[in-house]
C-alpha positions as CSV (number, residue, x, y, z in Angstrom):
1,M,-16.6,-27.6,13.8
2,F,-17.7,-26.8,17.4
3,L,-14.6,-28.5,18.8
4,A,-12.4,-26.6,16.4
5,I,-13.9,-23.1,17.2
6,K,-13.8,-23.8,20.9
7,E,-10.1,-24.7,20.9
8,I,-9.2,-21.7,18.8
9,K,-11.0,-19.4,21.2
10,R,-9.1,-21.0,24.2
11,E,-5.7,-20.8,22.6
12,K,-5.9,-17.4,20.9
13,L,-2.1,-16.6,20.9
14,R,-1.1,-20.0,19.5
15,Y,-3.6,-20.0,16.7
16,G,-3.2,-16.3,16.1
17,L,0.5,-17.0,15.2
18,I,-0.6,-19.6,12.7
19,I,-3.1,-17.1,11.2
20,L,-0.3,-14.5,11.0
21,M,1.8,-17.0,9.0
22,I,-1.0,-17.8,6.6
23,F,-1.8,-14.1,6.2
24,L,1.8,-13.4,5.2
25,I,2.0,-16.3,2.7
26,S,-1.4,-15.5,1.2
27,Y,-0.4,-11.8,0.9
28,L,2.8,-12.8,-0.9
29,I,0.9,-15.2,-3.2
30,F,-1.7,-12.5,-4.2
31,I,0.9,-9.8,-4.7
32,L,3.2,-12.0,-6.8
33,S,0.3,-13.3,-8.8
34,A,-0.9,-9.7,-9.4
35,L,2.6,-8.6,-10.5
36,A,3.0,-11.6,-12.8
37,T,-0.4,-10.8,-14.4
38,G,0.4,-7.1,-14.7
39,L,3.8,-7.7,-16.3
40,A,2.4,-10.4,-18.7
41,S,-0.3,-7.9,-19.7
42,E,2.2,-5.2,-20.4
43,N,3.9,-7.6,-22.8
44,T,0.7,-8.2,-24.7
45,Q,-1.6,-5.1,-24.2
46,A,-1.3,-4.0,-27.8
47,L,-1.9,-7.5,-29.2
48,E,-5.0,-7.9,-27.0
49,S,-6.4,-4.5,-28.1
50,W,-5.9,-5.5,-31.7
51,N,-7.6,-8.9,-31.0
52,A,-4.8,-10.5,-33.0
53,Q,-5.1,-14.1,-33.9
54,K,-2.4,-14.6,-36.4
55,V,0.9,-12.9,-37.2
56,V,2.8,-13.1,-40.5
57,L,6.5,-12.5,-40.3
58,N,9.7,-13.1,-42.2
59,K,10.5,-16.8,-41.7
60,N,14.1,-15.9,-40.8
61,A,13.1,-13.3,-38.1
62,N,13.0,-15.8,-35.2
63,V,9.3,-15.0,-34.6
64,S,10.3,-11.4,-33.7
65,M,8.3,-8.5,-35.2
66,S,11.1,-6.0,-34.6
67,Q,13.6,-8.1,-36.6
68,S,11.1,-9.0,-39.4
69,I,11.2,-7.4,-42.9
70,L,8.5,-8.0,-45.5
71,T,9.3,-6.6,-49.0
72,K,7.2,-5.8,-52.0
73,S,7.9,-9.2,-53.5
74,D,7.0,-11.0,-50.2
75,L,3.6,-9.2,-50.2
76,K,3.0,-9.6,-53.9
77,K,0.2,-12.1,-53.4
78,D,-1.3,-10.9,-50.2
79,A,-5.1,-10.5,-50.1
80,L,-5.7,-8.2,-47.2
81,T,-9.2,-7.9,-45.9
82,K,-10.7,-5.6,-43.2
83,D,-9.4,-8.2,-40.7
84,E,-5.7,-7.7,-41.7
85,A,-3.3,-4.9,-41.2
86,L,0.3,-4.2,-42.2
87,V,2.5,-3.3,-39.2
88,G,6.0,-2.0,-38.7
89,Q,7.9,-2.2,-35.4
90,I,11.2,-0.7,-34.3
91,P,12.6,0.1,-30.8
92,V,13.2,3.8,-30.3
93,V,14.6,6.2,-27.7
94,V,12.4,9.2,-27.2
95,K,14.0,12.5,-26.4
96,N,12.5,15.9,-25.5
97,S,14.5,18.7,-23.9
98,K,11.9,19.3,-21.2
99,R,10.8,15.7,-20.5
100,P,12.5,12.5,-19.4
101,Q,14.0,10.1,-21.9
102,I,11.9,7.0,-22.6
103,S,12.6,3.7,-24.4
104,A,9.6,2.8,-26.5
105,Q,8.4,0.8,-29.5
106,F,7.4,2.7,-32.7
107,I,4.5,1.0,-34.4
108,G,3.9,2.0,-38.0
109,I,0.3,1.5,-39.2
110,K,-2.0,2.5,-42.1
111,K,-5.0,4.8,-41.7
112,E,-7.2,2.5,-43.8
113,Q,-6.7,-0.5,-41.6
114,F,-8.3,-1.7,-38.3
115,I,-5.5,-1.1,-35.9
116,Y,-5.6,2.7,-36.7
117,H,-9.4,2.8,-36.0
118,D,-9.3,0.6,-32.9
119,Q,-7.0,2.9,-30.9
120,E,-8.7,3.7,-27.6
121,L,-7.9,7.3,-27.2
122,I,-8.0,9.0,-23.7
123,A,-7.1,12.4,-25.1
124,G,-6.5,14.1,-28.5
125,R,-7.1,12.5,-31.8
126,R,-5.5,9.9,-34.2
127,A,-2.5,10.7,-36.3
128,K,-3.2,11.8,-39.9
129,K,0.2,13.1,-41.1
130,N,3.6,11.4,-41.3
131,Y,5.1,13.4,-38.4
132,E,2.1,13.1,-36.1
133,V,2.0,10.3,-33.5
134,T,-0.3,8.9,-30.8
135,V,1.4,7.5,-27.7
136,D,0.7,5.2,-24.8
137,Q,-0.8,6.8,-21.6
138,A,2.6,6.0,-19.9
139,F,4.0,9.1,-21.6
140,K,1.3,11.2,-19.9
141,T,2.3,9.9,-16.4
142,K,5.9,10.8,-17.3
143,G,4.9,14.4,-17.9
144,Y,4.5,14.5,-21.7
145,R,1.6,16.6,-23.0
146,L,-0.3,17.0,-26.3
147,G,1.7,19.1,-28.7
148,D,5.1,18.0,-27.4
149,K,7.6,17.3,-30.1
150,L,9.8,14.1,-29.9
151,A,13.1,13.1,-31.4
152,L,13.2,9.4,-32.1
153,N,16.6,7.7,-32.2
154,G,18.3,11.1,-32.6
155,S,16.2,12.0,-35.7
156,T,16.5,15.6,-36.8
157,K,12.8,15.7,-37.8
158,K,10.4,16.0,-34.8
159,Y,7.3,14.0,-34.2
160,R,4.4,15.7,-32.5
161,I,2.1,14.0,-30.0
162,I,-1.5,14.6,-31.0
163,G,-3.2,11.8,-28.9
164,F,-2.8,9.5,-25.9
165,V,-3.9,5.8,-26.2
166,K,-5.0,3.5,-23.4
167,N,-3.3,0.2,-22.9
168,A,-0.8,0.5,-25.8
169,K,2.3,-1.5,-24.7
170,I,4.3,-4.4,-26.2
171,N,7.4,-6.0,-24.7
172,I,6.7,-4.0,-21.6
173,A,7.5,-0.8,-23.5
174,P,5.0,2.0,-24.3
175,I,4.0,2.2,-28.0
176,I,4.2,5.2,-30.3
177,Y,1.7,4.9,-33.1
178,G,2.8,6.6,-36.4
179,T,2.5,5.9,-40.1
180,L,4.1,3.1,-42.0
181,Q,5.9,5.8,-44.0
182,S,7.5,7.1,-40.8
183,W,8.5,3.6,-39.8
184,K,10.2,3.1,-43.1
185,K,12.3,6.3,-42.6
186,L,13.3,5.1,-39.1
187,R,14.1,1.6,-40.4
188,Q,16.2,3.0,-43.3
189,G,18.2,1.3,-46.0
190,M,15.7,-0.8,-47.9
191,P,13.7,0.8,-50.8
192,T,11.5,-2.3,-51.2
193,L,10.6,-2.5,-47.6
194,Q,6.8,-2.6,-47.0
195,A,6.2,-3.8,-43.4
196,A,7.5,-5.9,-40.6
197,A,4.3,-8.0,-40.2
198,I,0.8,-8.7,-41.2
199,V,-1.5,-8.9,-38.1
200,S,-4.9,-10.7,-38.6
201,R,-8.0,-10.9,-36.5
202,N,-9.1,-13.9,-38.5
203,P,-8.0,-17.2,-36.7
204,D,-8.1,-19.0,-40.1
205,Y,-5.8,-16.6,-41.9
206,N,-2.7,-18.0,-43.5
207,Y,-0.1,-16.4,-45.8
208,N,3.2,-18.2,-46.5
209,Y,4.4,-16.8,-49.8
210,Q,8.2,-16.5,-50.4
211,N,9.8,-15.4,-47.1
212,C,6.5,-15.1,-45.2
213,K,5.4,-17.5,-42.5
214,T,2.2,-17.4,-40.5
215,Y,2.3,-17.9,-36.7
216,P,-0.6,-18.4,-34.2
217,I,-0.7,-15.5,-31.7
218,N,0.2,-17.8,-28.8
219,Q,3.4,-18.9,-30.4
220,F,4.3,-15.3,-31.2
221,I,3.6,-14.2,-27.6
222,K,5.8,-17.0,-26.1
223,K,8.7,-15.7,-28.3
224,L,8.5,-12.2,-26.9
225,P,11.8,-11.4,-25.2
226,G,11.7,-12.5,-21.5
227,Y,8.0,-13.4,-21.5
228,T,8.2,-17.1,-20.9
229,A,11.2,-16.8,-18.5
230,Q,9.4,-14.1,-16.5
231,N,6.2,-16.2,-16.2
232,M,8.0,-19.3,-15.2
233,T,10.0,-17.4,-12.5
234,F,6.8,-16.1,-10.9
235,E,5.1,-19.5,-11.2
236,L,8.1,-21.1,-9.4
237,M,8.0,-18.6,-6.6
238,I,4.2,-19.0,-6.1
239,G,4.6,-22.8,-6.2
240,F,7.2,-22.6,-3.4
241,L,4.9,-20.5,-1.3
242,Y,2.2,-23.1,-1.6
243,V,4.7,-25.8,-0.5
244,I,5.8,-23.6,2.4
245,S,2.1,-23.0,3.5
246,L,1.5,-26.8,3.3
247,I,4.6,-27.5,5.5
248,I,3.6,-24.7,8.1
249,I,0.0,-26.0,8.4
250,A,1.1,-29.7,8.6
251,V,3.9,-29.0,11.2
252,F,1.7,-26.7,13.4
253,L,-1.2,-29.1,13.4
254,Y,1.0,-32.2,14.0
255,I,2.7,-30.5,17.0
256,L,-0.7,-29.5,18.4
257,T,-2.1,-33.0,17.8
258,M,0.8,-34.6,19.6
259,Q,0.2,-32.3,22.6
260,K,-3.5,-33.2,22.7
261,L,-3.2,-37.0,22.5
262,H,-4.3,-37.4,26.1
263,N,-7.4,-35.2,25.4
264,Y,-8.2,-37.3,22.3
265,A,-7.8,-40.5,24.3
266,V,-10.3,-39.3,26.9
267,M,-12.7,-38.3,24.1
268,R,-12.3,-41.7,22.5
269,A,-12.9,-43.4,25.9
270,Q,-16.1,-41.4,26.2
271,G,-17.3,-42.8,22.9
272,I,-16.6,-39.9,20.6
273,P,-15.8,-41.5,17.2
274,S,-12.5,-40.9,15.4
275,S,-14.3,-39.3,12.5
276,T,-15.5,-36.4,14.7
277,L,-11.9,-35.7,15.9
278,V,-10.7,-35.9,12.3
279,K,-13.4,-33.5,11.1
280,A,-12.5,-31.1,13.9
281,T,-8.8,-31.1,12.8
282,I,-9.7,-30.4,9.2
283,S,-12.2,-27.7,10.2
284,Q,-9.6,-26.1,12.4
285,A,-7.2,-25.9,9.5
286,L,-9.8,-24.5,7.1
287,I,-10.9,-21.8,9.7
288,L,-7.2,-20.8,10.2
289,V,-6.5,-20.5,6.5
290,L,-9.8,-18.7,5.8
291,A,-9.0,-16.1,8.5
292,G,-5.5,-15.6,7.1
293,L,-6.8,-15.4,3.6
294,I,-9.4,-12.7,4.4
295,I,-6.8,-10.6,6.1
296,G,-4.4,-11.2,3.1
297,L,-7.1,-10.2,0.6
298,I,-7.8,-7.0,2.5
299,A,-4.1,-6.1,2.7
300,T,-3.6,-6.9,-1.0
301,M,-6.5,-4.6,-2.0
302,I,-5.1,-1.8,0.1
303,T,-1.6,-2.3,-1.4
304,V,-3.0,-2.2,-4.9
305,K,-4.8,1.0,-4.2
306,V,-1.8,2.8,-2.8
307,L,0.8,1.7,-5.3
308,P,1.6,4.3,-8.0
309,P,0.3,3.7,-11.6
310,A,3.8,3.0,-12.8
311,V,3.8,-0.4,-10.9
312,P,2.5,-3.1,-13.3
313,I,0.1,-4.8,-11.0
314,S,-3.3,-6.4,-11.9
315,F,-5.3,-7.9,-9.1
316,T,-8.1,-9.8,-10.9
317,P,-11.0,-12.0,-9.7
318,Q,-9.2,-15.0,-11.3
319,I,-6.2,-14.4,-9.0
320,I,-8.5,-14.2,-5.9
321,L,-10.3,-17.5,-6.9
322,T,-7.1,-19.4,-7.8
323,G,-5.2,-18.3,-4.6
324,T,-8.2,-19.0,-2.3
325,I,-8.8,-22.5,-3.8
326,G,-5.1,-23.3,-3.8
327,L,-4.6,-22.4,-0.1
328,L,-7.8,-24.2,1.0
329,V,-6.7,-27.3,-0.8
330,T,-3.2,-26.9,0.8
331,A,-5.0,-26.6,4.2
332,I,-6.9,-29.8,3.7
333,I,-3.8,-31.7,2.6
334,G,-1.8,-30.3,5.6
335,S,-4.5,-31.2,8.1
336,L,-4.5,-34.9,6.9
337,I,-0.9,-35.4,8.0
338,P,-1.7,-35.4,11.8
339,V,-4.9,-37.5,11.2
340,R,-2.9,-40.7,11.3
341,S,-1.8,-40.0,14.9
342,I,-5.4,-39.3,15.9
343,L,-6.6,-42.6,14.4
344,K,-3.8,-44.6,16.2
345,V,-4.6,-43.2,19.6
346,D,-5.0,-46.0,22.2
347,P,-7.4,-44.6,24.8
348,A,-6.3,-47.1,27.6
349,Q,-2.6,-46.5,27.0
350,A,-2.8,-42.8,26.7
351,I,-4.9,-42.4,29.9
352,G,-2.6,-44.7,31.7
353,E,0.4,-42.5,30.8
């Protein structure tokens, strides 16, 4: 450690450039990880707030709630408890003459069931009538206010906002909570229509009567449009950044090691064991990565603070821990590459040169 710190102090510019590269890579890793987490959360915020464990859909709906239809005959033998709720979902375009147009998801629910009562309101109250709705807080940031009237998919009848709900998004779209009766009117065309899905908080719940099929929540989430592809894209980019950081650390340390072979030869001739030189190289890599990581963390925190609320970014302790451990492991692996050159140093030959 002493040798590593002494050398870094002596070659400030050289090692400063390495720290700069590590900072940029760590900053990108943290930002991309936070964006990936934020976007994934916006796909599943509503499901998490419902504490959903199982979802019952029409077996021909390709595990999509918005395409699912459950009729009276499908639900003939359902035995709903306090842990189950009937849900309807349909994409809508929200229009108001004084506000911006928004694409949203209308979720129809029943007042007697848990989803209605579990809404986390930040303003207003829960909907009680067919043409009253509560909406995600994203509507508030877009300028909508309590009492505003909305036209959904060009409907002639207006829906009035009477409450704003925290963390109510699905498929990265804000949710409008209304009644199941309102959902049926928006869906149109099926007098026997009852719901799109049954959502259960009970992990052991199963209902597979007629056209119904029960899916675990993880399977349902993976089928959300774009969810899996989006996560895989971010994971691939972050993985490449780790590989790039490994290459940068290995190349820089290898070049520096080759330039210092004569110094290592002298140290070996003086009786300093190879293990001490190897430890110094690994310590040097860890110090450089830690310095870059700390700067990257500070820069990421500042960035998260100044970004507008509309940006779906979530910088969690798990991201900090995973990114830090990942880069430190990368530093250790990268520092092992020039170790072979250190171990092969011939003191007599190197001094003779």
